[in-house]
mmCIF file as gemmi writes it, N, C-alpha and C atoms, coordinates in Angstrom:
data_model
loop_
_atom_site.group_PDB
_atom_site.id
_atom_site.type_symbol
_atom_site.label_atom_id
_atom_site.label_alt_id
_atom_site.label_comp_id
_atom_site.label_asym_id
_atom_site.label_entity_id
_atom_site.label_seq_id
_atom_site.pdbx_PDB_ins_code
_atom_site.Cartn_x
_atom_site.Cartn_y
_atom_site.Cartn_z
_atom_site.occupancy
_atom_site.B_iso_or_equiv
_atom_site.pdbx_formal_charge
_atom_site.auth_seq_id
_atom_site.auth_asym_id
_atom_site.pdbx_PDB_model_num
ATOM 1 N N . MET Axp A 1 ? 0.863 -1.194 -0.003 1 0 ? 1 A 1
ATOM 2 C CA . MET Axp A 1 ? -0.007 -0.012 0.012 1 0 ? 1 A 1
ATOM 3 C C . MET Axp A 1 ? 0.902 1.226 -0.047 1 0 ? 1 A 1
ATOM 4 N N . GLU Axp A 2 ? 0.664 2.079 -0.918 1 0 ? 2 A 1
ATOM 5 C CA . GLU Axp A 2 ? 1.474 3.31 -1.083 1 0 ? 2 A 1
ATOM 6 C C . GLU Axp A 2 ? 0.994 4.35 -0.075 1 0 ? 2 A 1
ATOM 7 N N . ASN Axp A 3 ? 1.944 5.282 0.319 1 0 ? 3 A 1
ATOM 8 C CA . ASN Axp A 3 ? 1.541 6.412 1.114 1 0 ? 3 A 1
ATOM 9 C C . ASN Axp A 3 ? 0.778 7.353 0.243 1 0 ? 3 A 1
ATOM 10 N N . PRO Axp A 4 ? -0.444 7.77 0.641 1 0 ? 4 A 1
ATOM 11 C CA . PRO Axp A 4 ? -1.149 8.621 -0.18 1 0 ? 4 A 1
ATOM 12 C C . PRO Axp A 4 ? -0.713 10.067 -0.044 1 0 ? 4 A 1
ATOM 13 N N . PHE Axp A 5 ? -0.961 10.838 -1.079 1 0 ? 5 A 1
ATOM 14 C CA . PHE Axp A 5 ? -0.674 12.275 -1.053 1 0 ? 5 A 1
ATOM 15 C C . PHE Axp A 5 ? -2.023 13.009 -1.308 1 0 ? 5 A 1
ATOM 16 N N . PHE Axp A 6 ? -2.47 13.824 -0.358 1 0 ? 6 A 1
ATOM 17 C CA . PHE Axp A 6 ? -3.7 14.512 -0.45 1 0 ? 6 A 1
ATOM 18 C C . PHE Axp A 6 ? -3.386 16.048 -0.525 1 0 ? 6 A 1
ATOM 19 N N . SER Axp A 7 ? -4.124 16.739 -1.406 1 0 ? 7 A 1
ATOM 20 C CA . SER Axp A 7 ? -3.992 18.192 -1.497 1 0 ? 7 A 1
ATOM 21 C C . SER Axp A 7 ? -4.616 18.832 -0.254 1 0 ? 7 A 1
ATOM 22 N N . VAL Axp A 8 ? -4.101 19.912 0.139 1 0 ? 8 A 1
ATOM 23 C CA . VAL Axp A 8 ? -4.664 20.709 1.216 1 0 ? 8 A 1
ATOM 24 C C . VAL Axp A 8 ? -5.537 21.818 0.671 1 0 ? 8 A 1
ATOM 25 N N . ARG Axp A 9 ? -6.743 21.951 1.185 1 0 ? 9 A 1
ATOM 26 C CA . ARG Axp A 9 ? -7.689 22.863 0.74 1 0 ? 9 A 1
ATOM 27 C C . ARG Axp A 9 ? -8.012 23.861 1.855 1 0 ? 9 A 1
ATOM 28 N N . PHE Axp A 10 ? -8.792 24.954 1.49 1 0 ? 10 A 1
ATOM 29 C CA . PHE Axp A 10 ? -9.176 25.911 2.517 1 0 ? 10 A 1
ATOM 30 C C . PHE Axp A 10 ? -9.948 25.205 3.567 1 0 ? 10 A 1
ATOM 31 N N . ARG Axp A 11 ? -10.914 24.401 3.16 1 0 ? 11 A 1
ATOM 32 C CA . ARG Axp A 11 ? -11.709 23.527 4.07 1 0 ? 11 A 1
ATOM 33 C C . ARG Axp A 11 ? -11.643 22.098 3.592 1 0 ? 11 A 1
ATOM 34 N N . GLY Axp A 12 ? -11.352 21.269 4.545 1 0 ? 12 A 1
ATOM 35 C CA . GLY Axp A 12 ? -11.258 19.808 4.233 1 0 ? 12 A 1
ATOM 36 C C . GLY Axp A 12 ? -11.175 18.972 5.472 1 0 ? 12 A 1
ATOM 37 N N . TYR Axp A 13 ? -10.908 17.705 5.258 1 0 ? 13 A 1
ATOM 38 C CA . TYR Axp A 13 ? -10.868 16.795 6.373 1 0 ? 13 A 1
ATOM 39 C C . TYR Axp A 13 ? -9.648 17.065 7.273 1 0 ? 13 A 1
ATOM 40 N N . ASP Axp A 14 ? -9.871 16.859 8.57 1 0 ? 14 A 1
ATOM 41 C CA . ASP Axp A 14 ? -8.722 17.088 9.551 1 0 ? 14 A 1
ATOM 42 C C . ASP Axp A 14 ? -7.561 16.225 9.196 1 0 ? 14 A 1
ATOM 43 N N . ARG Axp A 15 ? -6.447 16.852 8.91 1 0 ? 15 A 1
ATOM 44 C CA . ARG Axp A 15 ? -5.28 16.065 8.493 1 0 ? 15 A 1
ATOM 45 C C . ARG Axp A 15 ? -4.747 15.068 9.488 1 0 ? 15 A 1
ATOM 46 N N . ALA Axp A 16 ? -4.74 15.377 10.787 1 0 ? 16 A 1
ATOM 47 C CA . ALA Axp A 16 ? -4.269 14.458 11.738 1 0 ? 16 A 1
ATOM 48 C C . ALA Axp A 16 ? -5.167 13.222 11.849 1 0 ? 16 A 1
ATOM 49 N N . GLN Axp A 17 ? -6.504 13.407 11.703 1 0 ? 17 A 1
ATOM 50 C CA . GLN Axp A 17 ? -7.413 12.29 11.727 1 0 ? 17 A 1
ATOM 51 C C . GLN Axp A 17 ? -7.218 11.374 10.539 1 0 ? 17 A 1
ATOM 52 N N . VAL Axp A 18 ? -7.038 11.956 9.388 1 0 ? 18 A 1
ATOM 53 C CA . VAL Axp A 18 ? -6.826 11.182 8.175 1 0 ? 18 A 1
ATOM 54 C C . VAL Axp A 18 ? -5.516 10.417 8.277 1 0 ? 18 A 1
ATOM 55 N N . ASP Axp A 19 ? -4.493 11.142 8.68 1 0 ? 19 A 1
ATOM 56 C CA . ASP Axp A 19 ? -3.19 10.487 8.807 1 0 ? 19 A 1
ATOM 57 C C . ASP Axp A 19 ? -3.214 9.291 9.781 1 0 ? 19 A 1
ATOM 58 N N . ARG Axp A 20 ? -3.854 9.472 10.938 1 0 ? 20 A 1
ATOM 59 C CA . ARG Axp A 20 ? -3.986 8.317 11.888 1 0 ? 20 A 1
ATOM 60 C C . ARG Axp A 20 ? -4.762 7.145 11.252 1 0 ? 20 A 1
ATOM 61 N N . ALA Axp A 21 ? -5.796 7.476 10.521 1 0 ? 21 A 1
ATOM 62 C CA . ALA Axp A 21 ? -6.595 6.392 9.878 1 0 ? 21 A 1
ATOM 63 C C . ALA Axp A 21 ? -5.727 5.621 8.854 1 0 ? 21 A 1
ATOM 64 N N . VAL Axp A 22 ? -4.967 6.385 8.054 1 0 ? 22 A 1
ATOM 65 C CA . VAL Axp A 22 ? -4.087 5.704 7.059 1 0 ? 22 A 1
ATOM 66 C C . VAL Axp A 22 ? -3.025 4.819 7.8 1 0 ? 22 A 1
ATOM 67 N N . ALA Axp A 23 ? -2.42 5.343 8.858 1 0 ? 23 A 1
ATOM 68 C CA . ALA Axp A 23 ? -1.447 4.617 9.66 1 0 ? 23 A 1
ATOM 69 C C . ALA Axp A 23 ? -2.063 3.337 10.228 1 0 ? 23 A 1
ATOM 70 N N . ARG Axp A 24 ? -3.208 3.465 10.781 1 0 ? 24 A 1
ATOM 71 C CA . ARG Axp A 24 ? -3.96 2.29 11.34 1 0 ? 24 A 1
ATOM 72 C C . ARG Axp A 24 ? -4.12 1.165 10.308 1 0 ? 24 A 1
ATOM 73 N N . ILE Axp A 25 ? -4.646 1.594 9.123 1 0 ? 25 A 1
ATOM 74 C CA . ILE Axp A 25 ? -4.867 0.62 8.082 1 0 ? 25 A 1
ATOM 75 C C . ILE Axp A 25 ? -3.556 -0.059 7.639 1 0 ? 25 A 1
ATOM 76 N N . ARG Axp A 26 ? -2.556 0.73 7.505 1 0 ? 26 A 1
ATOM 77 C CA . ARG Axp A 26 ? -1.286 0.249 7.04 1 0 ? 26 A 1
ATOM 78 C C . ARG Axp A 26 ? -0.653 -0.718 8.138 1 0 ? 26 A 1
ATOM 79 N N . THR Axp A 27 ? -0.818 -0.406 9.378 1 0 ? 27 A 1
ATOM 80 C CA . THR Axp A 27 ? -0.283 -1.26 10.45 1 0 ? 27 A 1
ATOM 81 C C . THR Axp A 27 ? -1.084 -2.571 10.503 1 0 ? 27 A 1
ATOM 82 N N . ALA Axp A 28 ? -2.435 -2.519 10.435 1 0 ? 28 A 1
ATOM 83 C CA . ALA Axp A 28 ? -3.211 -3.719 10.479 1 0 ? 28 A 1
ATOM 84 C C . ALA Axp A 28 ? -2.926 -4.534 9.239 1 0 ? 28 A 1
ATOM 85 N N . THR Axp A 29 ? -2.857 -3.977 8.079 1 0 ? 29 A 1
ATOM 86 C CA . THR Axp A 29 ? -2.554 -4.712 6.847 1 0 ? 29 A 1
ATOM 87 C C . THR Axp A 29 ? -1.182 -5.407 6.91 1 0 ? 29 A 1
ATOM 88 N N . ASP Axp A 30 ? -0.187 -4.666 7.347 1 0 ? 30 A 1
ATOM 89 C CA . ASP Axp A 30 ? 1.142 -5.215 7.429 1 0 ? 30 A 1
ATOM 90 C C . ASP Axp A 30 ? 1.241 -6.33 8.471 1 0 ? 30 A 1
ATOM 91 N N . ALA Axp A 31 ? 0.379 -6.274 9.452 1 0 ? 31 A 1
ATOM 92 C CA . ALA Axp A 31 ? 0.272 -7.4 10.481 1 0 ? 31 A 1
ATOM 93 C C . ALA Axp A 31 ? -0.526 -8.597 10.044 1 0 ? 31 A 1
ATOM 94 N N . GLY Axp A 32 ? -1.057 -8.515 8.854 1 0 ? 32 A 1
ATOM 95 C CA . GLY Axp A 32 ? -1.905 -9.583 8.352 1 0 ? 32 A 1
ATOM 96 C C . GLY Axp A 32 ? -3.356 -9.585 8.747 1 0 ? 32 A 1
ATOM 97 N N . ALA Axp A 33 ? -3.772 -8.508 9.355 1 0 ? 33 A 1
ATOM 98 C CA . ALA Axp A 33 ? -5.186 -8.412 9.775 1 0 ? 33 A 1
ATOM 99 C C . ALA Axp A 33 ? -5.794 -7.118 9.294 1 0 ? 33 A 1
ATOM 100 N N . PRO Axp A 34 ? -5.972 -7.05 7.953 1 0 ? 34 A 1
ATOM 101 C CA . PRO Axp A 34 ? -6.5 -5.819 7.34 1 0 ? 34 A 1
ATOM 102 C C . PRO Axp A 34 ? -7.959 -5.544 7.809 1 0 ? 34 A 1
ATOM 103 N N . PRO Axp A 35 ? -8.331 -4.324 7.753 1 0 ? 35 A 1
ATOM 104 C CA . PRO Axp A 35 ? -9.752 -4.011 8.242 1 0 ? 35 A 1
ATOM 105 C C . PRO Axp A 35 ? -10.743 -4.551 7.208 1 0 ? 35 A 1
ATOM 106 N N . HIS Axp A 36 ? -11.938 -4.723 7.675 1 0 ? 36 A 1
ATOM 107 C CA . HIS Axp A 36 ? -13.063 -5.104 6.758 1 0 ? 36 A 1
ATOM 108 C C . HIS Axp A 36 ? -13.249 -3.911 5.833 1 0 ? 36 A 1
ATOM 109 N N . PRO Axp A 37 ? -13.418 -4.182 4.56 1 0 ? 37 A 1
ATOM 110 C CA . PRO Axp A 37 ? -13.661 -3.072 3.573 1 0 ? 37 A 1
ATOM 111 C C . PRO Axp A 37 ? -14.892 -2.105 3.961 1 0 ? 37 A 1
ATOM 112 N N . ASP Axp A 38 ? -15.901 -2.712 4.552 1 0 ? 38 A 1
ATOM 113 C CA . ASP Axp A 38 ? -17.047 -1.885 4.882 1 0 ? 38 A 1
ATOM 114 C C . ASP Axp A 38 ? -16.736 -0.885 5.994 1 0 ? 38 A 1
ATOM 115 N N . SER Axp A 39 ? -15.666 -1.158 6.737 1 0 ? 39 A 1
ATOM 116 C CA . SER Axp A 39 ? -15.247 -0.199 7.863 1 0 ? 39 A 1
ATOM 117 C C . SER Axp A 39 ? -14.636 1.094 7.331 1 0 ? 39 A 1
ATOM 118 N N . LEU Axp A 40 ? -14.355 1.027 6.016 1 0 ? 40 A 1
ATOM 119 C CA . LEU Axp A 40 ? -13.616 2.199 5.414 1 0 ? 40 A 1
ATOM 120 C C . LEU Axp A 40 ? -14.546 3.224 4.771 1 0 ? 40 A 1
ATOM 121 N N . THR Axp A 41 ? -15.833 3.079 5.007 1 0 ? 41 A 1
ATOM 122 C CA . THR Axp A 41 ? -16.768 3.994 4.478 1 0 ? 41 A 1
ATOM 123 C C . THR Axp A 41 ? -17.317 4.871 5.658 1 0 ? 41 A 1
ATOM 124 N N . ASN Axp A 42 ? -17.629 6.108 5.365 1 0 ? 42 A 1
ATOM 125 C CA . ASN Axp A 42 ? -18.17 6.953 6.361 1 0 ? 42 A 1
ATOM 126 C C . ASN Axp A 42 ? -17.341 7.044 7.68 1 0 ? 42 A 1
ATOM 127 N N . LEU Axp A 43 ? -16.085 7.376 7.528 1 0 ? 43 A 1
ATOM 128 C CA . LEU Axp A 43 ? -15.154 7.373 8.653 1 0 ? 43 A 1
ATOM 129 C C . LEU Axp A 43 ? -15.395 8.565 9.614 1 0 ? 43 A 1
ATOM 130 N N . GLY Axp A 44 ? -16.186 9.529 9.204 1 0 ? 44 A 1
ATOM 131 C CA . GLY Axp A 44 ? -16.578 10.65 10.011 1 0 ? 44 A 1
ATOM 132 C C . GLY Axp A 44 ? -15.462 11.628 10.375 1 0 ? 44 A 1
ATOM 133 N N . PHE Axp A 45 ? -14.598 11.922 9.403 1 0 ? 45 A 1
ATOM 134 C CA . PHE Axp A 45 ? -13.56 12.913 9.621 1 0 ? 45 A 1
ATOM 135 C C . PHE Axp A 45 ? -14.162 14.23 9.884 1 0 ? 45 A 1
ATOM 136 N N . GLN Axp A 46 ? -13.642 15.064 10.746 1 0 ? 46 A 1
ATOM 137 C CA . GLN Axp A 46 ? -14.072 16.436 10.923 1 0 ? 46 A 1
ATOM 138 C C . GLN Axp A 46 ? -13.629 17.287 9.831 1 0 ? 46 A 1
ATOM 139 N N . LEU Axp A 47 ? -14.421 18.294 9.474 1 0 ? 47 A 1
ATOM 140 C CA . LEU Axp A 47 ? -14 19.335 8.544 1 0 ? 47 A 1
ATOM 141 C C . LEU Axp A 47 ? -13.286 20.382 9.297 1 0 ? 47 A 1
ATOM 142 N N . THR Axp A 48 ? -12.253 20.895 8.689 1 0 ? 48 A 1
ATOM 143 C CA . THR Axp A 48 ? -11.411 21.941 9.4 1 0 ? 48 A 1
ATOM 144 C C . THR Axp A 48 ? -10.797 22.854 8.347 1 0 ? 48 A 1
ATOM 145 N N . MET Axp A 49 ? -10.283 23.966 8.747 1 0 ? 49 A 1
ATOM 146 C CA . MET Axp A 49 ? -9.569 24.893 7.877 1 0 ? 49 A 1
ATOM 147 C C . MET Axp A 49 ? -8.238 24.23 7.495 1 0 ? 49 A 1
ATOM 148 N N . ARG Axp A 50 ? -7.84 24.386 6.269 1 0 ? 50 A 1
ATOM 149 C CA . ARG Axp A 50 ? -6.584 23.861 5.806 1 0 ? 50 A 1
ATOM 150 C C . ARG Axp A 50 ? -6.514 22.321 5.981 1 0 ? 50 A 1
ATOM 151 N N . GLY Axp A 51 ? -7.598 21.706 5.542 1 0 ? 51 A 1
ATOM 152 C CA . GLY Axp A 51 ? -7.642 20.229 5.682 1 0 ? 51 A 1
ATOM 153 C C . GLY Axp A 51 ? -7.399 19.538 4.27 1 0 ? 51 A 1
ATOM 154 N N . TYR Axp A 52 ? -7.41 18.257 4.37 1 0 ? 52 A 1
ATOM 155 C CA . TYR Axp A 52 ? -7.205 17.468 3.123 1 0 ? 52 A 1
ATOM 156 C C . TYR Axp A 52 ? -8.408 17.512 2.2 1 0 ? 52 A 1
ATOM 157 N N . ASP Axp A 53 ? -8.16 17.535 0.979 1 0 ? 53 A 1
ATOM 158 C CA . ASP Axp A 53 ? -9.284 17.509 -0.063 1 0 ? 53 A 1
ATOM 159 C C . ASP Axp A 53 ? -10.212 16.353 0.194 1 0 ? 53 A 1
ATOM 160 N N . THR Axp A 54 ? -11.463 16.63 0.443 1 0 ? 54 A 1
ATOM 161 C CA . THR Axp A 54 ? -12.422 15.554 0.832 1 0 ? 54 A 1
ATOM 162 C C . THR Axp A 54 ? -12.61 14.513 -0.31 1 0 ? 54 A 1
ATOM 163 N N . GLY Axp A 55 ? -12.645 14.941 -1.516 1 0 ? 55 A 1
ATOM 164 C CA . GLY Axp A 55 ? -12.837 14.042 -2.651 1 0 ? 55 A 1
ATOM 165 C C . GLY Axp A 55 ? -11.689 13.095 -2.777 1 0 ? 55 A 1
ATOM 166 N N . GLU Axp A 56 ? -10.422 13.597 -2.634 1 0 ? 56 A 1
ATOM 167 C CA . GLU Axp A 56 ? -9.243 12.774 -2.715 1 0 ? 56 A 1
ATOM 168 C C . GLU Axp A 56 ? -9.224 11.772 -1.627 1 0 ? 56 A 1
ATOM 169 N N . VAL Axp A 57 ? -9.491 12.195 -0.377 1 0 ? 57 A 1
ATOM 170 C CA . VAL Axp A 57 ? -9.511 11.264 0.77 1 0 ? 57 A 1
ATOM 171 C C . VAL Axp A 57 ? -10.595 10.177 0.559 1 0 ? 57 A 1
ATOM 172 N N . ASP Axp A 58 ? -11.855 10.592 0.204 1 0 ? 58 A 1
ATOM 173 C CA . ASP Axp A 58 ? -12.929 9.616 0.034 1 0 ? 58 A 1
ATOM 174 C C . ASP Axp A 58 ? -12.504 8.595 -1.058 1 0 ? 58 A 1
ATOM 175 N N . GLU Axp A 59 ? -11.923 9.076 -2.175 1 0 ? 59 A 1
ATOM 176 C CA . GLU Axp A 59 ? -11.553 8.174 -3.183 1 0 ? 59 A 1
ATOM 177 C C . GLU Axp A 59 ? -10.446 7.225 -2.737 1 0 ? 59 A 1
ATOM 178 N N . TYR Axp A 60 ? -9.503 7.723 -1.999 1 0 ? 60 A 1
ATOM 179 C CA . TYR Axp A 60 ? -8.43 6.842 -1.458 1 0 ? 60 A 1
ATOM 180 C C . TYR Axp A 60 ? -8.982 5.714 -0.685 1 0 ? 60 A 1
ATOM 181 N N . PHE Axp A 61 ? -9.88 5.977 0.288 1 0 ? 61 A 1
ATOM 182 C CA . PHE Axp A 61 ? -10.427 4.93 1.117 1 0 ? 61 A 1
ATOM 183 C C . PHE Axp A 61 ? -11.343 4.061 0.326 1 0 ? 61 A 1
ATOM 184 N N . ALA Axp A 62 ? -12.064 4.56 -0.687 1 0 ? 62 A 1
ATOM 185 C CA . ALA Axp A 62 ? -12.861 3.706 -1.514 1 0 ? 62 A 1
ATOM 186 C C . ALA Axp A 62 ? -11.922 2.76 -2.251 1 0 ? 62 A 1
ATOM 187 N N . GLU Axp A 63 ? -10.831 3.214 -2.767 1 0 ? 63 A 1
ATOM 188 C CA . GLU Axp A 63 ? -9.846 2.355 -3.512 1 0 ? 63 A 1
ATOM 189 C C . GLU Axp A 63 ? -9.291 1.289 -2.645 1 0 ? 63 A 1
ATOM 190 N N . VAL Axp A 64 ? -8.927 1.687 -1.389 1 0 ? 64 A 1
ATOM 191 C CA . VAL Axp A 64 ? -8.419 0.727 -0.467 1 0 ? 64 A 1
ATOM 192 C C . VAL Axp A 64 ? -9.453 -0.411 -0.162 1 0 ? 64 A 1
ATOM 193 N N . ALA Axp A 65 ? -10.708 0.028 -0.011 1 0 ? 65 A 1
ATOM 194 C CA . ALA Axp A 65 ? -11.799 -0.916 0.228 1 0 ? 65 A 1
ATOM 195 C C . ALA Axp A 65 ? -11.973 -1.883 -0.982 1 0 ? 65 A 1
ATOM 196 N N . ARG Axp A 66 ? -11.909 -1.307 -2.196 1 0 ? 66 A 1
ATOM 197 C CA . ARG Axp A 66 ? -12.019 -2.126 -3.365 1 0 ? 66 A 1
ATOM 198 C C . ARG Axp A 66 ? -10.855 -3.137 -3.437 1 0 ? 66 A 1
ATOM 199 N N . SER Axp A 67 ? -9.657 -2.66 -3.072 1 0 ? 67 A 1
ATOM 200 C CA . SER Axp A 67 ? -8.497 -3.579 -3.129 1 0 ? 67 A 1
ATOM 201 C C . SER Axp A 67 ? -8.675 -4.725 -2.061 1 0 ? 67 A 1
ATOM 202 N N . LEU Axp A 68 ? -9.137 -4.403 -0.924 1 0 ? 68 A 1
ATOM 203 C CA . LEU Axp A 68 ? -9.339 -5.428 0.13 1 0 ? 68 A 1
ATOM 204 C C . LEU Axp A 68 ? -10.394 -6.413 -0.331 1 0 ? 68 A 1
ATOM 205 N N . ARG Axp A 69 ? -11.369 -5.942 -1.119 1 0 ? 69 A 1
ATOM 206 C CA . ARG Axp A 69 ? -12.435 -6.865 -1.621 1 0 ? 69 A 1
ATOM 207 C C . ARG Axp A 69 ? -11.885 -7.71 -2.745 1 0 ? 69 A 1
ATOM 208 N N . GLY Axp A 70 ? -10.744 -7.339 -3.334 1 0 ? 70 A 1
ATOM 209 C CA . GLY Axp A 70 ? -10.173 -8.007 -4.426 1 0 ? 70 A 1
ATOM 210 C C . GLY Axp A 70 ? -10.816 -7.719 -5.794 1 0 ? 70 A 1
ATOM 211 N N . SER Axp A 71 ? -11.423 -6.526 -5.84 1 0 ? 71 A 1
ATOM 212 C CA . SER Axp A 71 ? -12.091 -6.165 -7.104 1 0 ? 71 A 1
ATOM 213 C C . SER Axp A 71 ? -11.543 -4.821 -7.671 1 0 ? 71 A 1
């Protein structure tokens, strides 16, 4: 799993929350216990000033979920 790069926007998802979620997924996957794909939808990130682009983040987690499903 590659490290994602997300654009920073005037309003977007809280960067620390997103970074922690990405790290948790990576750690779990590396340990052989990846998260269930359905757990990667509606993660409930807070919106904040100078946050990550919401569309990019949503697409990243959707792609990870698709990858975990094998499709």
